[in-house]
C-alpha positions in Angstrom: -38.7 -23.0 93.3 -38.6 -24.5 89.5 -35.7 -24.1 87.9 -37.2 -25.4 84.5 -36.2 -23.7 81.8 -39.3 -22.1 79.6 -40.0 -23.0 76.5 -39.1 -20.9 73.6 -36.3 -18.4 75.6 -33.6 -17.4 73.0 -30.1 -19.0 74.0 -27.7 -16.5 75.3 -24.9 -18.2 74.2 -24.7 -19.7 70.5 -24.7 -23.6 69.6 -21.7 -24.5 68.4 -21.3 -28.3 66.9 -18.4 -30.3 67.7 -19.1 -31.3 63.9 -17.7 -29.9 60.6 -19.5 -27.7 58.6 -18.7 -30.0 55.7 -20.0 -32.9 57.7 -23.1 -31.4 58.7 -23.8 -30.1 55.2 -23.1 -33.8 53.8 -26.0 -35.1 56.7 -28.3 -32.6 55.1 -31.4 -33.5 53.5 -31.9 -32.2 49.4 -35.0 -30.1 51.3 -32.8 -29.0 54.5 -30.1 -27.9 52.0 -32.2 -25.9 49.6 -33.6 -24.0 52.4 -30.4 -22.9 53.8 -30.1 -21.8 50.6 -33.2 -19.6 50.8 -32.3 -18.1 54.0 -28.5 -17.2 52.9 -30.1 -15.3 49.9 -32.7 -13.6 51.8 -30.1 -12.3 54.3 -27.7 -11.3 51.6 -30.9 -9.4 50.1 -31.4 -7.7 53.4 -28.0 -6.7 53.6 -28.1 -5.1 49.9 -31.4 -3.2 50.9 -30.3 -1.4 54.6 -27.1 -0.9 52.5 -28.7 0.6 49.7 -31.7 2.9 52.2 -28.5 3.7 54.2 -27.2 5.3 51.0 -30.4 6.9 49.7 -30.8 8.5 53.1 -26.8 9.9 52.5 -27.8 11.3 49.3 -31.2 12.7 50.4 -28.8 15.0 53.1 -26.6 16.4 50.2 -26.7 20.0 50.2 -23.1 21.4 48.1 -21.8 20.2 45.6 -18.6 19.7 46.9 -20.2 17.3 49.5 -21.8 15.5 46.7 -17.9 15.1 45.2 -16.7 13.9 48.3 -20.5 11.4 48.7 -19.5 9.9 45.2 -15.3 10.0 45.3 -16.0 8.0 48.6 -17.4 5.2 46.5 -14.8 4.7 43.9 -11.6 2.0 44.0 -8.8 3.9 45.1 -7.0 2.6 42.1 -9.4 4.3 40.0 -9.9 7.9 41.8 -6.3 8.3 41.7 -5.8 7.4 37.6 -8.8 10.2 37.0 -7.1 12.5 39.8 -3.8 12.1 38.0 -5.9 12.2 34.4 -6.9 15.7 36.1 -3.5 17.1 36.5 -2.1 16.4 33.0 -5.2 18.9 31.9 -5.1 21.4 34.4 -1.0 21.4 32.7 -2.6 21.8 29.1 -5.4 24.6 29.3 -2.4 26.3 31.6 -0.3 26.6 28.3 -3.1 27.2 26.6 -4.0 29.9 29.1 -0.8 31.6 28.7 -1.1 32.5 25.3 -4.6 33.2 24.7 -4.2 35.9 27.7 -1.0 36.8 26.4 1.1 36.2 29.5 4.4 33.9 27.7 5.1 37.7 26.1 5.2 39.2 29.7 6.7 36.5 31.5 8.7 34.0 29.7 11.8 34.3 27.4 11.2 32.9 23.8 13.2 29.8 23.9 11.3 28.6 27.1 8.0 28.7 25.8 6.3 25.6 25.1 5.5 25.8 21.0 2.1 27.2 20.3 2.5 24.3 17.5 3.0 21.5 19.6 0.0 23.0 21.9 -2.0 22.8 19.3 -1.5 19.7 18.3 -1.9 18.1 21.8 -5.4 20.1 22.4 -6.5 18.6 18.8 -5.6 14.9 20.2 -7.4 15.3 23.5 -10.3 16.7 22.0 -9.9 14.1 18.9 -9.7 11.0 22.0 -11.7 12.5 25.2 -14.0 15.4 24.0 -14.7 17.9 26.3 -15.9 18.7 29.9 -18.7 20.7 30.1 -18.2 22.2 33.7 -21.5 25.2 33.5 -23.3 22.2 34.7 -22.5 23.2 38.2 -24.0 27.0 37.9 -27.3 25.0 37.6 -27.5 25.0 41.4 -28.4 21.5 42.9 -27.8 19.7 39.9 -28.2 16.3 41.4 -31.4 16.7 42.5 -32.7 17.0 39.1 -33.4 14.0 36.4 -30.4 15.4 34.7 -28.2 14.1 37.4 -29.9 10.7 36.1 -28.7 10.9 32.7 -24.8 11.5 34.6 -25.3 8.2 36.5 -26.4 6.8 33.1 -23.1 7.6 31.3 -20.2 7.2 34.4 -17.5 7.5 31.3 -17.6 10.4 30.0 -16.0 13.5 31.0 -19.2 15.9 31.8 -20.4 12.6 34.2 -17.1 12.3 35.8 -17.0 16.4 36.5 -21.2 16.3 37.5 -20.6 13.4 40.3 -16.7 13.5 41.3 -15.5 16.9 40.6 -12.7 15.7 38.6 -11.7 17.5 35.2 -10.8 14.6 32.7 -11.0 16.7 29.5 -10.4 20.1 27.9 -13.0 22.2 29.3 -15.6 23.5 26.3 -14.7 27.5 27.9 -11.2 26.7 26.8 -11.5 25.2 23.9 -13.3 28.3 22.9 -11.3 30.7 23.4 -8.3 28.6 22.5 -9.7 28.3 18.9 -10.6 31.6 19.1 -6.9 32.6 19.5 -5.6 30.4 17.1 -8.1 31.6 14.7 -6.3 34.9 15.0 -3.2 33.8 14.2 -4.2 33.1 10.3 -1.5 34.3 8.1 -3.6 37.9 7.3 -4.7 38.2 3.7 -2.4 40.6 2.0 -4.4 44.0 0.0 -2.9 43.5 -3.5 -0.8 45.5 -4.8 0.3 47.7 -1.9 1.9 45.9 0.3 -0.2 46.5 3.7 -2.8 43.9 5.0 -5.1 45.0 7.6 -4.9 43.6 11.6 -7.8 42.9 14.0 -7.1 44.5 18.0 -7.1 42.3 21.0 -9.6 44.5 21.9 -12.0 42.8 19.3 -13.7 45.9 18.9 -15.3 47.1 16.1 -13.0 49.7 15.5 -10.2 47.7 16.4 -8.4 47.8 12.6 -5.6 49.0 11.0 -3.4 48.6 8.4 0.2 47.7 8.8 2.9 46.3 6.7 3.2 42.4 5.5 6.9 42.4 7.7 5.3 43.7 10.6 2.3 41.2 10.3 4.5 38.7 9.6 6.5 39.2 12.8 3.4 39.4 15.2 2.3 35.8 14.0 5.8 34.1 14.3 6.1 35.8 18.1 2.8 34.4 18.5 1.5 37.9 20.4 -1.4 40.0 20.0 -2.1 42.7 17.8 -2.9 46.1 19.7 -4.2 48.8 18.1 -3.1 52.6 18.2 -6.0 53.5 20.9 -5.4 50.1 23.2 -1.2 50.7 22.9 -1.9 54.4 24.4 -4.0 52.9 27.2 -1.4 50.5 27.7 1.8 53.0 27.8 -0.1 55.2 30.0 -1.4 51.9 33.0 2.7 51.2 32.6 3.5 55.1 33.1 1.2 55.0 35.9 2.6 51.7 37.6 5.7 52.9 37.1 5.5 56.3 38.7 3.7 54.2 41.4 6.3 52.3 42.2 8.7 54.8 42.6 7.1 57.3 45.1 6.2 54.3 47.0 
C-alpha cells in the first residue's frame, strides 16, 4: 500500500509557524507584503458583500411597519437608540398636556391649581417647533412605504424627525396633527373683539358650527379665557346637560 501523500490534498490542520508574526512579516519581500495586503483587503470586501447581501435579503422579507422598525432599531447603537426613546417620552408628555387642553379634559379631571398653565405649554411648544420642527406621522398611511422611492429620501435624511419615525417608529418631535389642533385651540383663546358701545362680544361654540355663535357679556368672555375653557352655545349646553342627566339616571338604576 502506497502511503505517499497525494499532492494538492488540503491540510486537515492549519500550519502553525514557530516564528512570531512580526518576524515572519520582516522576512517578506515588498512584493509578498503587497500580495498579503491585497488578499486581506479582498477578504474584508468579501465579508462586506456577504453582510450586505444578507441585509438586503432580510429587508426584502419585511411585510409590516413594526417589523421594519425592529429591523432598523437592531442596527442602531444602544446608546443612540436609548437617547431617541428618552426624547420620545418627553414628546409624549408634552402632547398629552396639549391634548388635555384641546379636548377639555383638564376642566373635567384636574383642579385649577394642579393644571400645567396653558402659557407654559404654549411656550414649550413654540420652542420645540423652532428647534426640532414637527414629525409627519401620516407617512404610515401609505402602506408599504418602505418599498417606495420615498423611503430612499428618508434614508438620505436620517436626522429629520419624519425620517426617524419612518425608519425606527420613534417620535422625536411634536406630531404635525397635534400642532394643528393646538394652534386652533390657542387661536380660540385670543381676546374677543368687543362690540363697541354695548359691553357684549360674540363667542363661537366649541362645536365649530356656523350657527354656534352667541353674544355674551365681556365679563363672561373674559372668564372663559381665564379658565381656558371651551365655550358652548345654548344648544350644545342642553345636549350636554341631557347626556349628563341620562348618565346619572343610568348610574342610579344599576
